[in-house]
Biotite code that builds the C-alpha atoms (Angstrom):
import biotite.structure as struc

atoms = struc.array([
    struc.Atom([32.672, -8.321, 5.364], chain_id="A", res_id=1, res_name="MET", atom_name="CA", element="C"),
    struc.Atom([36.449, -9.729, 7.075], chain_id="A", res_id=2, res_name="THR", atom_name="CA", element="C"),
    struc.Atom([37.040, -11.467, 3.281], chain_id="A", res_id=3, res_name="ARG", atom_name="CA", element="C"),
    struc.Atom([35.885, -8.168, 1.002], chain_id="A", res_id=4, res_name="ARG", atom_name="CA", element="C"),
    struc.Atom([38.256, -6.301, 3.244], chain_id="A", res_id=5, res_name="PHE", atom_name="CA", element="C"),
    struc.Atom([41.487, -8.515, 2.372], chain_id="A", res_id=6, res_name="GLN", atom_name="CA", element="C"),
    struc.Atom([40.142, -8.326, -1.024], chain_id="A", res_id=7, res_name="ALA", atom_name="CA", element="C"),
    struc.Atom([40.217, -4.363, -0.510], chain_id="A", res_id=8, res_name="PHE", atom_name="CA", element="C"),
    struc.Atom([43.847, -4.822, 0.749], chain_id="A", res_id=9, res_name="LEU", atom_name="CA", element="C"),
    struc.Atom([45.116, -6.729, -1.428], chain_id="A", res_id=10, res_name="ALA", atom_name="CA", element="C"),
    struc.Atom([44.319, -5.147, -4.626], chain_id="A", res_id=11, res_name="ARG", atom_name="CA", element="C"),
    struc.Atom([45.533, -2.292, -3.319], chain_id="A", res_id=12, res_name="ALA", atom_name="CA", element="C"),
    struc.Atom([48.644, -3.281, -2.324], chain_id="A", res_id=13, res_name="GLY", atom_name="CA", element="C"),
    struc.Atom([48.250, -3.419, 1.170], chain_id="A", res_id=14, res_name="LEU", atom_name="CA", element="C"),
    struc.Atom([48.807, -5.708, 3.974], chain_id="A", res_id=15, res_name="PRO", atom_name="CA", element="C"),
    struc.Atom([46.679, -7.601, 5.771], chain_id="A", res_id=16, res_name="SER", atom_name="CA", element="C"),
    struc.Atom([44.745, -5.513, 8.838], chain_id="A", res_id=17, res_name="LYS", atom_name="CA", element="C"),
    struc.Atom([41.940, -6.783, 10.775], chain_id="A", res_id=18, res_name="ARG", atom_name="CA", element="C"),
    struc.Atom([38.743, -4.570, 9.845], chain_id="A", res_id=19, res_name="PHE", atom_name="CA", element="C"),
    struc.Atom([38.439, -4.303, 13.664], chain_id="A", res_id=20, res_name="HIS", atom_name="CA", element="C"),
    struc.Atom([41.997, -1.853, 13.091], chain_id="A", res_id=21, res_name="ASP", atom_name="CA", element="C"),
    struc.Atom([40.886, 0.959, 11.264], chain_id="A", res_id=22, res_name="LEU", atom_name="CA", element="C"),
    struc.Atom([38.599, 1.908, 14.486], chain_id="A", res_id=23, res_name="ARG", atom_name="CA", element="C"),
    struc.Atom([41.706, 1.709, 16.855], chain_id="A", res_id=24, res_name="HIS", atom_name="CA", element="C"),
    struc.Atom([43.771, 4.397, 13.910], chain_id="A", res_id=25, res_name="THR", atom_name="CA", element="C"),
    struc.Atom([40.360, 6.397, 13.631], chain_id="A", res_id=26, res_name="TRP", atom_name="CA", element="C"),
    struc.Atom([40.365, 6.847, 17.483], chain_id="A", res_id=27, res_name="ALA", atom_name="CA", element="C"),
    struc.Atom([44.025, 7.247, 17.357], chain_id="A", res_id=28, res_name="SER", atom_name="CA", element="C"),
    struc.Atom([44.105, 9.795, 14.870], chain_id="A", res_id=29, res_name="LEU", atom_name="CA", element="C"),
    struc.Atom([40.754, 11.556, 16.955], chain_id="A", res_id=30, res_name="LEU", atom_name="CA", element="C"),
    struc.Atom([43.313, 12.055, 19.594], chain_id="A", res_id=31, res_name="LEU", atom_name="CA", element="C"),
    struc.Atom([46.815, 13.056, 17.688], chain_id="A", res_id=32, res_name="ALA", atom_name="CA", element="C"),
    struc.Atom([44.572, 15.592, 15.673], chain_id="A", res_id=33, res_name="LEU", atom_name="CA", element="C"),
    struc.Atom([43.202, 16.779, 19.533], chain_id="A", res_id=34, res_name="GLY", atom_name="CA", element="C"),
    struc.Atom([39.846, 15.974, 19.455], chain_id="A", res_id=35, res_name="VAL", atom_name="CA", element="C"),
    struc.Atom([38.419, 16.123, 23.624], chain_id="A", res_id=36, res_name="HIS", atom_name="CA", element="C"),
    struc.Atom([38.891, 12.339, 24.906], chain_id="A", res_id=37, res_name="PRO", atom_name="CA", element="C"),
    struc.Atom([35.108, 12.869, 26.091], chain_id="A", res_id=38, res_name="ARG", atom_name="CA", element="C"),
    struc.Atom([34.319, 13.522, 22.576], chain_id="A", res_id=39, res_name="VAL", atom_name="CA", element="C"),
    struc.Atom([35.865, 10.250, 20.976], chain_id="A", res_id=40, res_name="VAL", atom_name="CA", element="C"),
    struc.Atom([34.698, 8.064, 23.804], chain_id="A", res_id=41, res_name="MET", atom_name="CA", element="C"),
    struc.Atom([31.544, 9.017, 23.270], chain_id="A", res_id=42, res_name="GLU", atom_name="CA", element="C"),
    struc.Atom([31.744, 8.149, 19.420], chain_id="A", res_id=43, res_name="THR", atom_name="CA", element="C"),
    struc.Atom([33.218, 4.585, 20.043], chain_id="A", res_id=44, res_name="LEU", atom_name="CA", element="C"),
    struc.Atom([30.337, 3.649, 22.421], chain_id="A", res_id=45, res_name="GLY", atom_name="CA", element="C"),
    struc.Atom([32.969, 3.677, 25.693], chain_id="A", res_id=46, res_name="HIS", atom_name="CA", element="C"),
    struc.Atom([30.755, 3.916, 29.154], chain_id="A", res_id=47, res_name="SER", atom_name="CA", element="C"),
    struc.Atom([33.938, 5.667, 31.191], chain_id="A", res_id=48, res_name="GLN", atom_name="CA", element="C"),
    struc.Atom([36.349, 7.528, 29.998], chain_id="A", res_id=49, res_name="ILE", atom_name="CA", element="C"),
    struc.Atom([39.066, 5.755, 31.230], chain_id="A", res_id=50, res_name="GLY", atom_name="CA", element="C"),
    struc.Atom([38.583, 2.424, 29.315], chain_id="A", res_id=51, res_name="LEU", atom_name="CA", element="C"),
    struc.Atom([39.321, 4.806, 26.534], chain_id="A", res_id=52, res_name="THR", atom_name="CA", element="C"),
    struc.Atom([42.925, 6.985, 27.940], chain_id="A", res_id=53, res_name="MET", atom_name="CA", element="C"),
    struc.Atom([43.690, 3.456, 28.673], chain_id="A", res_id=54, res_name="ASN", atom_name="CA", element="C"),
    struc.Atom([42.999, 1.537, 25.073], chain_id="A", res_id=55, res_name="THR", atom_name="CA", element="C"),
    struc.Atom([44.489, 4.533, 23.654], chain_id="A", res_id=56, res_name="TYR", atom_name="CA", element="C"),
    struc.Atom([47.524, 5.500, 26.143], chain_id="A", res_id=57, res_name="SER", atom_name="CA", element="C"),
    struc.Atom([50.176, 5.851, 23.542], chain_id="A", res_id=58, res_name="HIS", atom_name="CA", element="C"),
    struc.Atom([48.470, 8.537, 22.068], chain_id="A", res_id=59, res_name="VAL", atom_name="CA", element="C"),
    struc.Atom([48.890, 10.227, 25.211], chain_id="A", res_id=60, res_name="VAL", atom_name="CA", element="C"),
    struc.Atom([53.007, 11.465, 25.222], chain_id="A", res_id=61, res_name="PRO", atom_name="CA", element="C"),
    struc.Atom([52.177, 12.782, 21.778], chain_id="A", res_id=62, res_name="GLU", atom_name="CA", element="C"),
    struc.Atom([49.170, 15.450, 23.445], chain_id="A", res_id=63, res_name="LEU", atom_name="CA", element="C"),
    struc.Atom([51.719, 15.502, 26.113], chain_id="A", res_id=64, res_name="GLN", atom_name="CA", element="C"),
    struc.Atom([54.080, 17.258, 24.280], chain_id="A", res_id=65, res_name="ARG", atom_name="CA", element="C"),
    struc.Atom([51.450, 19.424, 22.073], chain_id="A", res_id=66, res_name="ASP", atom_name="CA", element="C"),
    struc.Atom([50.563, 20.609, 25.431], chain_id="A", res_id=67, res_name="ALA", atom_name="CA", element="C"),
    struc.Atom([53.998, 21.189, 26.066], chain_id="A", res_id=68, res_name="ALA", atom_name="CA", element="C"),
    struc.Atom([54.795, 23.098, 22.924], chain_id="A", res_id=69, res_name="VAL", atom_name="CA", element="C"),
    struc.Atom([51.389, 25.164, 23.293], chain_id="A", res_id=70, res_name="LYS", atom_name="CA", element="C"),
    struc.Atom([52.220, 26.194, 26.545], chain_id="A", res_id=71, res_name="MET", atom_name="CA", element="C"),
    struc.Atom([55.792, 27.404, 26.016], chain_id="A", res_id=72, res_name="ASP", atom_name="CA", element="C"),
    struc.Atom([54.767, 29.535, 22.829], chain_id="A", res_id=73, res_name="ALA", atom_name="CA", element="C"),
    struc.Atom([52.204, 31.615, 25.477], chain_id="A", res_id=74, res_name="VAL", atom_name="CA", element="C"),
    struc.Atom([54.968, 31.922, 27.824], chain_id="A", res_id=75, res_name="LEU", atom_name="CA", element="C"),
    struc.Atom([57.235, 33.174, 25.585], chain_id="A", res_id=76, res_name="ALA", atom_name="CA", element="C"),
    struc.Atom([54.550, 35.700, 24.961], chain_id="A", res_id=77, res_name="ARG", atom_name="CA", element="C"),
    struc.Atom([54.458, 36.659, 28.508], chain_id="A", res_id=78, res_name="GLU", atom_name="CA", element="C"),
    struc.Atom([58.124, 36.749, 28.941], chain_id="A", res_id=79, res_name="ALA", atom_name="CA", element="C"),
])
């Protein structure tokens, strides 16, 4: 599988990546899109939410910014 994946990347003109990197990209994108971390945890097969959130903590600042923007919008309507 690894050789076929590398050949696919080369044909597409993309840099070499590990096949496992697809899993990390997929999980990071789901979290960035606002999918609940518990759903991401379950689809990855992690036994604890802490493992998922520690592994993908680089996505958390973006989620925090999104939450702040949403809260700002709610508070602006109330004022």
